[in-house]
All heavy atoms as a GROMACS GRO file, in nm:
protein
  481
    1MET      N    1  -0.840  -1.486   1.016
    1MET     CA    2  -0.771  -1.380   0.946
    1MET      C    3  -0.623  -1.387   0.980
    1MET      O    4  -0.586  -1.413   1.094
    1MET     CB    5  -0.830  -1.245   0.987
    1MET     CG    6  -0.763  -1.129   0.918
    1MET     SD    7  -0.819  -0.968   0.972
    1MET     CE    8  -0.986  -0.971   0.917
    2LYS      N    9  -0.539  -1.362   0.881
    2LYS     CA   10  -0.395  -1.362   0.903
    2LYS      C   11  -0.354  -1.235   0.978
    2LYS      O   12  -0.422  -1.134   0.974
    2LYS     CB   13  -0.322  -1.366   0.770
    2LYS     CG   14  -0.342  -1.494   0.693
    2LYS     CD   15  -0.262  -1.491   0.566
    2LYS     CE   16  -0.283  -1.618   0.489
    2LYS     NZ   17  -0.208  -1.619   0.365
    3ASN      N   18  -0.240  -1.244   1.043
    3ASN     CA   19  -0.188  -1.128   1.112
    3ASN      C   20  -0.122  -1.034   1.011
    3ASN      O   21  -0.038  -1.076   0.932
    3ASN     CB   22  -0.085  -1.168   1.217
    3ASN     CG   23  -0.146  -1.246   1.330
    3ASN    OD1   24  -0.265  -1.232   1.355
    3ASN    ND2   25  -0.068  -1.329   1.395
    4GLY      N   26  -0.160  -0.909   1.013
    4GLY     CA   27  -0.103  -0.810   0.922
    4GLY      C   28   0.033  -0.762   0.971
    4GLY      O   29   0.063  -0.766   1.090
    5LYS      N   30   0.115  -0.719   0.877
    5LYS     CA   31   0.248  -0.668   0.907
    5LYS      C   32   0.253  -0.518   0.878
    5LYS      O   33   0.177  -0.468   0.795
    5LYS     CB   34   0.354  -0.738   0.821
    5LYS     CG   35   0.354  -0.888   0.831
    5LYS     CD   36   0.399  -0.934   0.966
    5LYS     CE   37   0.404  -1.086   0.968
    5LYS     NZ   38   0.418  -1.140   1.099
    6LEU      N   39   0.343  -0.449   0.942
    6LEU     CA   40   0.361  -0.307   0.913
    6LEU      C   41   0.413  -0.290   0.771
    6LEU      O   42   0.497  -0.367   0.726
    6LEU     CB   43   0.459  -0.245   1.012
    6LEU     CG   44   0.414  -0.235   1.157
    6LEU    CD1   45   0.527  -0.184   1.244
    6LEU    CD2   46   0.293  -0.146   1.169
    7PRO      N   47   0.366  -0.188   0.700
    7PRO     CA   48   0.412  -0.168   0.562
    7PRO      C   49   0.555  -0.117   0.557
    7PRO      O   50   0.600  -0.043   0.646
    7PRO     CB   51   0.314  -0.066   0.506
    7PRO     CG   52   0.250  -0.002   0.623
    7PRO     CD   53   0.259  -0.097   0.737
    8THR      N   54   0.627  -0.158   0.453
    8THR     CA   55   0.763  -0.109   0.431
    8THR      C   56   0.755   0.032   0.373
    8THR      O   57   0.647   0.083   0.343
    8THR     CB   58   0.839  -0.200   0.333
    8THR    OG1   59   0.772  -0.198   0.208
    8THR    CG2   60   0.848  -0.342   0.386
    9LEU      N   61   0.869   0.095   0.353
    9LEU     CA   62   0.871   0.231   0.300
    9LEU      C   63   0.811   0.238   0.161
    9LEU      O   64   0.731   0.327   0.130
    9LEU     CB   65   1.015   0.284   0.298
    9LEU     CG   66   1.032   0.428   0.253
    9LEU    CD1   67   0.956   0.523   0.343
    9LEU    CD2   68   1.178   0.465   0.249
   10ALA      N   69   0.844   0.141   0.075
   10ALA     CA   70   0.788   0.138  -0.061
   10ALA      C   71   0.636   0.117  -0.057
   10ALA      O   72   0.562   0.177  -0.134
   10ALA     CB   73   0.855   0.029  -0.142
   11GLN      N   74   0.589   0.032   0.035
   11GLN     CA   75   0.446   0.007   0.047
   11GLN      C   76   0.374   0.130   0.102
   11GLN      O   77   0.262   0.160   0.063
   11GLN     CB   78   0.421  -0.114   0.136
   11GLN     CG   79   0.465  -0.243   0.072
   11GLN     CD   80   0.467  -0.358   0.171
   11GLN    OE1   81   0.468  -0.338   0.292
   11GLN    NE2   82   0.471  -0.480   0.119
   12LYS      N   83   0.441   0.204   0.193
   12LYS     CA   84   0.383   0.327   0.245
   12LYS      C   85   0.366   0.430   0.135
   12LYS      O   86   0.265   0.499   0.127
   12LYS     CB   87   0.470   0.385   0.356
   12LYS     CG   88   0.462   0.310   0.486
   12LYS     CD   89   0.550   0.376   0.589
   12LYS     CE   90   0.550   0.298   0.719
   12LYS     NZ   91   0.633   0.363   0.821
   13LYS      N   92   0.464   0.438   0.046
   13LYS     CA   93   0.454   0.532  -0.066
   13LYS      C   94   0.340   0.494  -0.158
   13LYS      O   95   0.267   0.581  -0.207
   13LYS     CB   96   0.586   0.534  -0.145
   13LYS     CG   97   0.699   0.602  -0.070
   13LYS     CD   98   0.826   0.600  -0.152
   13LYS     CE   99   0.941   0.663  -0.077
   13LYS     NZ  100   1.066   0.660  -0.154
   14LEU      N  101   0.321   0.364  -0.180
   14LEU     CA  102   0.211   0.318  -0.264
   14LEU      C  103   0.076   0.349  -0.199
   14LEU      O  104  -0.016   0.394  -0.265
   14LEU     CB  105   0.224   0.168  -0.289
   14LEU     CG  106   0.116   0.105  -0.376
   14LEU    CD1  107   0.120   0.163  -0.517
   14LEU    CD2  108   0.133  -0.044  -0.380
   15LEU      N  109   0.066   0.329  -0.069
   15LEU     CA  110  -0.058   0.360   0.001
   15LEU      C  111  -0.090   0.509  -0.005
   15LEU      O  112  -0.204   0.548  -0.027
   15LEU     CB  113  -0.050   0.312   0.147
   15LEU     CG  114  -0.055   0.162   0.169
   15LEU    CD1  115  -0.022   0.129   0.314
   15LEU    CD2  116  -0.189   0.106   0.132
   16ARG      N  117   0.012   0.592   0.014
   16ARG     CA  118  -0.008   0.737   0.005
   16ARG      C  119  -0.051   0.778  -0.136
   16ARG      O  120  -0.136   0.865  -0.153
   16ARG     CB  121   0.118   0.812   0.043
   16ARG     CG  122   0.138   0.822   0.191
   16ARG     CD  123   0.247   0.922   0.227
   16ARG     NE  124   0.296   0.892   0.359
   16ARG     CZ  125   0.409   0.829   0.385
   16ARG    NH1  126   0.489   0.793   0.288
   16ARG    NH2  127   0.446   0.805   0.509
   17ALA      N  128   0.008   0.714  -0.238
   17ALA     CA  129  -0.028   0.746  -0.376
   17ALA      C  130  -0.172   0.708  -0.407
   17ALA      O  131  -0.236   0.771  -0.491
   17ALA     CB  132   0.067   0.674  -0.472
   18LYS      N  133  -0.225   0.609  -0.338
   18LYS     CA  134  -0.363   0.566  -0.358
   18LYS      C  135  -0.460   0.640  -0.265
   18LYS      O  136  -0.579   0.611  -0.263
   18LYS     CB  137  -0.377   0.415  -0.335
   18LYS     CG  138  -0.296   0.331  -0.430
   18LYS     CD  139  -0.344   0.349  -0.573
   18LYS     CE  140  -0.263   0.260  -0.666
   18LYS     NZ  141  -0.309   0.265  -0.802
   19GLY      N  142  -0.410   0.734  -0.185
   19GLY     CA  143  -0.496   0.815  -0.100
   19GLY      C  144  -0.529   0.752   0.035
   19GLY      O  145  -0.627   0.791   0.099
   20LEU      N  146  -0.448   0.658   0.081
   20LEU     CA  147  -0.471   0.593   0.210
   20LEU      C  148  -0.364   0.634   0.310
   20LEU      O  149  -0.251   0.666   0.272
   20LEU     CB  150  -0.469   0.440   0.194
   20LEU     CG  151  -0.572   0.381   0.099
   20LEU    CD1  152  -0.546   0.232   0.082
   20LEU    CD2  153  -0.711   0.405   0.151
   21ASP      N  154  -0.400   0.633   0.437
   21ASP     CA  155  -0.305   0.665   0.544
   21ASP      C  156  -0.229   0.537   0.581
   21ASP      O  157  -0.289   0.441   0.628
   21ASP     CB  158  -0.381   0.718   0.665
   21ASP     CG  159  -0.289   0.756   0.780
   21ASP    OD1  160  -0.169   0.779   0.755
   21ASP    OD2  161  -0.338   0.761   0.894
   22PRO      N  162  -0.096   0.534   0.561
   22PRO     CA  163  -0.020   0.411   0.588
   22PRO      C  164  -0.022   0.368   0.735
   22PRO      O  165  -0.006   0.250   0.765
   22PRO     CB  166   0.123   0.446   0.547
   22PRO     CG  167   0.114   0.570   0.470
   22PRO     CD  168  -0.013   0.638   0.504
   23ASP      N  169  -0.045   0.463   0.826
   23ASP     CA  170  -0.048   0.428   0.968
   23ASP      C  171  -0.176   0.354   1.007
   23ASP      O  172  -0.180   0.291   1.112
   23ASP     CB  173  -0.035   0.554   1.053
   23ASP     CG  174   0.100   0.622   1.033
   23ASP    OD1  175   0.198   0.551   1.004
   23ASP    OD2  176   0.107   0.746   1.044
   24ALA      N  177  -0.279   0.361   0.923
   24ALA     CA  178  -0.407   0.298   0.955
   24ALA      C  179  -0.425   0.163   0.886
   24ALA      O  180  -0.530   0.101   0.901
   24ALA     CB  181  -0.521   0.392   0.915
   25TRP      N  182  -0.327   0.117   0.810
   25TRP     CA  183  -0.340  -0.007   0.733
   25TRP      C  184  -0.225  -0.102   0.762
   25TRP      O  185  -0.112  -0.060   0.785
   25TRP     CB  186  -0.344   0.023   0.583
   25TRP     CG  187  -0.464   0.102   0.545
   25TRP    CD1  188  -0.477   0.237   0.546
   25TRP    CD2  189  -0.590   0.050   0.502
   25TRP    NE1  190  -0.602   0.273   0.505
   25TRP    CE2  191  -0.674   0.160   0.477
   25TRP    CE3  192  -0.638  -0.078   0.480
   25TRP    CZ2  193  -0.805   0.144   0.432
   25TRP    CZ3  194  -0.768  -0.093   0.435
   25TRP    CH2  195  -0.851   0.018   0.412
   26LEU      N  196  -0.253  -0.233   0.759
   26LEU     CA  197  -0.154  -0.338   0.775
   26LEU      C  198  -0.153  -0.424   0.649
   26LEU      O  199  -0.257  -0.450   0.590
   26LEU     CB  200  -0.187  -0.427   0.895
   26LEU     CG  201  -0.184  -0.360   1.031
   26LEU    CD1  202  -0.237  -0.456   1.137
   26LEU    CD2  203  -0.046  -0.312   1.066
   27VAL      N  204  -0.035  -0.471   0.609
   27VAL     CA  205  -0.021  -0.552   0.488
   27VAL      C  206  -0.044  -0.698   0.524
   27VAL      O  207   0.022  -0.753   0.612
   27VAL     CB  208   0.119  -0.533   0.425
   27VAL    CG1  209   0.137  -0.622   0.305
   27VAL    CG2  210   0.141  -0.387   0.389
   28VAL      N  211  -0.139  -0.761   0.453
   28VAL     CA  212  -0.171  -0.902   0.476
   28VAL      C  213  -0.103  -0.989   0.372
   28VAL      O  214  -0.048  -1.094   0.404
   28VAL     CB  215  -0.324  -0.923   0.474
   28VAL    CG1  216  -0.358  -1.070   0.490
   28VAL    CG2  217  -0.390  -0.841   0.581
   29LYS      N  218  -0.108  -0.946   0.244
   29LYS     CA  219  -0.051  -1.025   0.136
   29LYS      C  220   0.022  -0.931   0.041
   29LYS      O  221  -0.029  -0.825   0.007
   29LYS     CB  222  -0.161  -1.099   0.061
   29LYS     CG  223  -0.110  -1.198  -0.041
   29LYS     CD  224  -0.224  -1.260  -0.119
   29LYS     CE  225  -0.292  -1.366  -0.035
   29LYS     NZ  226  -0.392  -1.442  -0.112
   30ASN      N  227   0.142  -0.972  -0.001
   30ASN     CA  228   0.222  -0.891  -0.091
   30ASN      C  229   0.264  -0.980  -0.209
   30ASN      O  230   0.346  -1.068  -0.194
   30ASN     CB  231   0.345  -0.836  -0.019
   30ASN     CG  232   0.424  -0.740  -0.102
   30ASN    OD1  233   0.376  -0.694  -0.204
   30ASN    ND2  234   0.545  -0.709  -0.059
   31THR      N  235   0.203  -0.956  -0.326
   31THR     CA  236   0.238  -1.031  -0.446
   31THR      C  237   0.306  -0.938  -0.544
   31THR      O  238   0.318  -0.818  -0.520
   31THR     CB  239   0.113  -1.093  -0.511
   31THR    OG1  240   0.027  -0.989  -0.554
   31THR    CG2  241   0.039  -1.183  -0.413
   32SER      N  242   0.348  -0.992  -0.657
   32SER     CA  243   0.418  -0.910  -0.755
   32SER      C  244   0.323  -0.814  -0.826
   32SER      O  245   0.367  -0.714  -0.881
   32SER     CB  246   0.488  -0.999  -0.857
   32SER     OG  247   0.392  -1.078  -0.925
   33ARG      N  248   0.193  -0.844  -0.828
   33ARG     CA  249   0.097  -0.758  -0.898
   33ARG      C  250   0.017  -0.668  -0.806
   33ARG      O  251  -0.033  -0.565  -0.849
   33ARG     CB  252  -0.001  -0.845  -0.977
   33ARG     CG  253   0.064  -0.917  -1.090
   33ARG     CD  254  -0.038  -0.993  -1.166
   33ARG     NE  255   0.028  -1.067  -1.274
   33ARG     CZ  256  -0.033  -1.103  -1.383
   33ARG    NH1  257  -0.160  -1.076  -1.399
   33ARG    NH2  258   0.032  -1.169  -1.475
   34SER      N  259   0.000  -0.705  -0.680
   34SER     CA  260  -0.083  -0.625  -0.591
   34SER      C  261  -0.042  -0.650  -0.446
   34SER      O  262   0.031  -0.744  -0.416
   34SER     CB  263  -0.230  -0.662  -0.610
   34SER     OG  264  -0.252  -0.793  -0.567
   35ILE      N  265  -0.094  -0.564  -0.360
   35ILE     CA  266  -0.082  -0.589  -0.216
   35ILE      C  267  -0.222  -0.586  -0.157
   35ILE      O  268  -0.310  -0.516  -0.205
   35ILE     CB  269   0.011  -0.488  -0.145
   35ILE    CG1  270  -0.043  -0.346  -0.152
   35ILE    CG2  271   0.151  -0.494  -0.197
   35ILE    CD1  272   0.034  -0.249  -0.066
   36GLU      N  273  -0.242  -0.668  -0.057
   36GLU     CA  274  -0.371  -0.673   0.011
   36GLU      C  275  -0.349  -0.617   0.151
   36GLU      O  276  -0.262  -0.663   0.225
   36GLU     CB  277  -0.422  -0.816   0.017
   36GLU     CG  278  -0.564  -0.828   0.061
   36GLU     CD  279  -0.617  -0.968   0.044
   36GLU    OE1  280  -0.592  -1.029  -0.062
   36GLU    OE2  281  -0.683  -1.016   0.138
   37VAL      N  282  -0.428  -0.516   0.185
   37VAL     CA  283  -0.414  -0.450   0.314
   37VAL      C  284  -0.544  -0.460   0.391
   37VAL      O  285  -0.651  -0.478   0.333
   37VAL     CB  286  -0.372  -0.302   0.296
   37VAL    CG1  287  -0.232  -0.290   0.242
   37VAL    CG2  288  -0.470  -0.227   0.209
   38VAL      N  289  -0.533  -0.449   0.522
   38VAL     CA  290  -0.650  -0.454   0.609
   38VAL      C  291  -0.644  -0.332   0.701
   38VAL      O  292  -0.537  -0.293   0.748
   38VAL     CB  293  -0.658  -0.587   0.688
   38VAL    CG1  294  -0.541  -0.602   0.783
   38VAL    CG2  295  -0.788  -0.600   0.760
   39SER      N  296  -0.760  -0.272   0.723
   39SER     CA  297  -0.768  -0.154   0.808
   39SER      C  298  -0.752  -0.194   0.954
   39SER      O  299  -0.807  -0.294   0.999
   39SER     CB  300  -0.904  -0.086   0.788
   39SER     OG  301  -0.922   0.016   0.882
   40ARG      N  302  -0.678  -0.114   1.028
   40ARG     CA  303  -0.659  -0.142   1.170
   40ARG      C  304  -0.787  -0.117   1.248
   40ARG      O  305  -0.814  -0.184   1.347
   40ARG     CB  306  -0.551  -0.053   1.228
   40ARG     CG  307  -0.413  -0.088   1.186
   40ARG     CD  308  -0.316   0.004   1.254
   40ARG     NE  309  -0.180  -0.040   1.228
   40ARG     CZ  310  -0.077  -0.002   1.299
   40ARG    NH1  311  -0.092   0.082   1.398
   40ARG    NH2  312   0.043  -0.046   1.270
   41ILE      N  313  -0.866  -0.021   1.206
   41ILE     CA  314  -0.983   0.020   1.282
   41ILE      C  315  -1.107  -0.062   1.244
   41ILE      O  316  -1.171  -0.124   1.329
   41ILE     CB  317  -1.010   0.170   1.261
   41ILE    CG1  318  -0.888   0.250   1.309
   41ILE    CG2  319  -1.135   0.215   1.334
   41ILE    CD1  320  -0.886   0.392   1.265
   42ALA      N  321  -1.141  -0.063   1.115
   42ALA     CA  322  -1.265  -0.126   1.072
   42ALA      C  323  -1.247  -0.272   1.029
   42ALA      O  324  -1.345  -0.340   1.002
   42ALA     CB  325  -1.325  -0.048   0.955
   43LEU      N  326  -1.124  -0.319   1.019
   43LEU     CA  327  -1.091  -0.456   0.976
   43LEU      C  328  -1.147  -0.488   0.838
   43LEU      O  329  -1.189  -0.599   0.811
   43LEU     CB  330  -1.139  -0.559   1.078
   43LEU     CG  331  -1.077  -0.550   1.218
   43LEU    CD1  332  -1.138  -0.653   1.308
   43LEU    CD2  333  -0.927  -0.565   1.212
   44LYS      N  334  -1.147  -0.388   0.749
   44LYS     CA  335  -1.190  -0.407   0.611
   44LYS      C  336  -1.069  -0.433   0.524
   44LYS      O  337  -0.967  -0.368   0.538
   44LYS     CB  338  -1.265  -0.284   0.560
   44LYS     CG  339  -1.397  -0.262   0.629
   44LYS     CD  340  -1.470  -0.146   0.568
   44LYS     CE  341  -1.603  -0.125   0.638
   44LYS     NZ  342  -1.674  -0.011   0.582
   45LYS      N  343  -1.085  -0.529   0.432
   45LYS     CA  344  -0.976  -0.561   0.339
   45LYS      C  345  -0.988  -0.478   0.213
   45LYS      O  346  -1.097  -0.443   0.171
   45LYS     CB  347  -0.981  -0.708   0.300
   45LYS     CG  348  -0.932  -0.801   0.406
   45LYS     CD  349  -0.926  -0.941   0.352
   45LYS     CE  350  -0.875  -1.037   0.456
   45LYS     NZ  351  -0.866  -1.173   0.404
   46GLN      N  352  -0.873  -0.448   0.154
   46GLN     CA  353  -0.870  -0.376   0.028
   46GLN      C  354  -0.748  -0.425  -0.050
   46GLN      O  355  -0.640  -0.443   0.005
   46GLN     CB  356  -0.860  -0.227   0.052
   46GLN     CG  357  -0.870  -0.145  -0.072
   46GLN     CD  358  -0.885   0.003  -0.040
   46GLN    OE1  359  -0.896   0.043   0.074
   46GLN    NE2  360  -0.885   0.083  -0.142
   47ARG      N  361  -0.768  -0.449  -0.180
   47ARG     CA  362  -0.659  -0.491  -0.268
   47ARG      C  363  -0.615  -0.372  -0.351
   47ARG      O  364  -0.696  -0.305  -0.412
   47ARG     CB  365  -0.703  -0.605  -0.359
   47ARG     CG  366  -0.592  -0.646  -0.455
   47ARG     CD  367  -0.628  -0.766  -0.533
   47ARG     NE  368  -0.607  -0.881  -0.443
   47ARG     CZ  369  -0.664  -0.998  -0.459
   47ARG    NH1  370  -0.747  -1.018  -0.557
   47ARG    NH2  371  -0.639  -1.096  -0.376
   48ILE      N  372  -0.485  -0.347  -0.352
   48ILE     CA  373  -0.429  -0.236  -0.428
   48ILE      C  374  -0.344  -0.294  -0.540
   48ILE      O  375  -0.248  -0.366  -0.516
   48ILE     CB  376  -0.344  -0.145  -0.337
   48ILE    CG1  377  -0.431  -0.089  -0.226
   48ILE    CG2  378  -0.280  -0.035  -0.417
   48ILE    CD1  379  -0.356  -0.013  -0.122
   49MET      N  380  -0.384  -0.262  -0.663
   49MET     CA  381  -0.312  -0.312  -0.779
   49MET      C  382  -0.191  -0.223  -0.806
   49MET      O  383  -0.195  -0.103  -0.782
   49MET     CB  384  -0.403  -0.314  -0.902
   49MET     CG  385  -0.527  -0.400  -0.884
   49MET     SD  386  -0.492  -0.569  -0.836
   49MET     CE  387  -0.434  -0.632  -0.990
   50GLY      N  388  -0.085  -0.285  -0.858
   50GLY     CA  389   0.037  -0.212  -0.888
   50GLY      C  390   0.138  -0.229  -0.777
   50GLY      O  391   0.103  -0.251  -0.662
   51THR      N  392   0.263  -0.219  -0.813
   51THR     CA  393   0.368  -0.238  -0.714
   51THR      C  394   0.448  -0.111  -0.689
   51THR      O  395   0.514  -0.100  -0.588
   51THR     CB  396   0.466  -0.347  -0.757
   51THR    OG1  397   0.517  -0.314  -0.887
   51THR    CG2  398   0.397  -0.482  -0.762
   52LYS      N  399   0.440  -0.014  -0.780
   52LYS     CA  400   0.513   0.110  -0.763
   52LYS      C  401   0.416   0.227  -0.770
   52LYS      O  402   0.322   0.225  -0.848
   52LYS     CB  403   0.618   0.128  -0.873
   52LYS     CG  404   0.731   0.030  -0.866
   52LYS     CD  405   0.833   0.063  -0.970
   52LYS     CE  406   0.948  -0.036  -0.966
   52LYS     NZ  407   1.047  -0.008  -1.067
   53PRO      N  408   0.437   0.328  -0.687
   53PRO     CA  409   0.350   0.445  -0.697
   53PRO      C  410   0.377   0.522  -0.826
   53PRO      O  411   0.490   0.522  -0.876
   53PRO     CB  412   0.388   0.528  -0.575
   53PRO     CG  413   0.525   0.487  -0.542
   53PRO     CD  414   0.535   0.341  -0.583
   54ARG      N  415   0.275   0.583  -0.878
   54ARG     CA  416   0.290   0.662  -1.000
   54ARG      C  417   0.348   0.797  -0.963
   54ARG      O  418   0.286   0.874  -0.890
   54ARG     CB  419   0.156   0.678  -1.068
   54ARG     CG  420   0.102   0.545  -1.118
   54ARG     CD  421  -0.018   0.569  -1.199
   54ARG     NE  422   0.022   0.640  -1.320
   54ARG     CZ  423  -0.051   0.654  -1.427
   54ARG    NH1  424  -0.171   0.603  -1.429
   54ARG    NH2  425  -0.009   0.718  -1.531
   55THR      N  426   0.466   0.823  -1.010
   55THR     CA  427   0.528   0.952  -0.985
   55THR      C  428   0.563   1.019  -1.117
   55THR      O  429   0.580   0.952  -1.218
   55THR     CB  430   0.657   0.935  -0.901
   55THR    OG1  431   0.744   0.846  -0.970
   55THR    CG2  432   0.627   0.880  -0.765
   56ARG      N  433   0.573   1.147  -1.112
   56ARG     CA  434   0.603   1.222  -1.230
   56ARG      C  435   0.753   1.233  -1.246
   56ARG      O  436   0.825   1.262  -1.152
   56ARG     CB  437   0.545   1.363  -1.215
   56ARG     CG  438   0.501   1.423  -1.345
   56ARG     CD  439   0.428   1.551  -1.320
   56ARG     NE  440   0.526   1.657  -1.329
   56ARG     CZ  441   0.511   1.778  -1.279
   56ARG    NH1  442   0.403   1.806  -1.214
   56ARG    NH2  443   0.602   1.868  -1.292
   57VAL      N  444   0.803   1.211  -1.366
   57VAL     CA  445   0.946   1.219  -1.395
   57VAL      C  446   0.972   1.356  -1.454
   57VAL      O  447   0.913   1.394  -1.555
   57VAL     CB  448   0.990   1.108  -1.493
   57VAL    CG1  449   1.136   1.122  -1.527
   57VAL    CG2  450   0.961   0.972  -1.434
   58LEU      N  451   1.060   1.430  -1.390
   58LEU     CA  452   1.097   1.561  -1.441
   58LEU      C  453   1.211   1.548  -1.540
   58LEU      O  454   1.312   1.482  -1.511
   58LEU     CB  455   1.139   1.654  -1.327
   58LEU     CG  456   1.032   1.680  -1.221
   58LEU    CD1  457   1.090   1.765  -1.110
   58LEU    CD2  458   0.914   1.751  -1.284
   59GLN      N  459   1.196   1.606  -1.654
   59GLN     CA  460   1.299   1.599  -1.757
   59GLN      C  461   1.377   1.729  -1.757
   59GLN      O  462   1.320   1.837  -1.755
   59GLN     CB  463   1.238   1.575  -1.894
   59GLN     CG  464   1.166   1.442  -1.904
   59GLN     CD  465   1.104   1.422  -2.040
   59GLN    OE1  466   1.110   1.508  -2.125
   59GLN    NE2  467   1.043   1.307  -2.060
   60SER      N  468   1.507   1.716  -1.756
   60SER     CA  469   1.592   1.836  -1.761
   60SER      C  470   1.623   1.873  -1.904
   60SER      O  471   1.631   1.788  -1.992
   60SER     CB  472   1.721   1.812  -1.682
   60SER     OG  473   1.792   1.707  -1.744
   61ASP      N  474   1.637   2.000  -1.926
   61ASP     CA  475   1.667   2.048  -2.061
   61ASP      C  476   1.814   2.051  -2.089
   61ASP      O  477   1.900   2.062  -2.016
   61ASP     CB  478   1.610   2.188  -2.082
   61ASP     CG  479   1.458   2.183  -2.079
   61ASP    OD1  480   1.402   2.082  -2.124
   61ASP    OD2  481   1.396   2.281  -2.034
   0.00000   0.00000   0.00000
């Protein structure tokens, strides 16, 4: 298994948007379409599709 790296701020936001705790996951692979993370505790892999978290855009009147 490859050594995981700590997630960047953008990756932490993506993990939070997907309902995961960024402190419990390490980034193994970062591609343009997805990131692959591994759990620090259970050593389970998970692939997260998308590169940006979905946020709501507020429109001003």
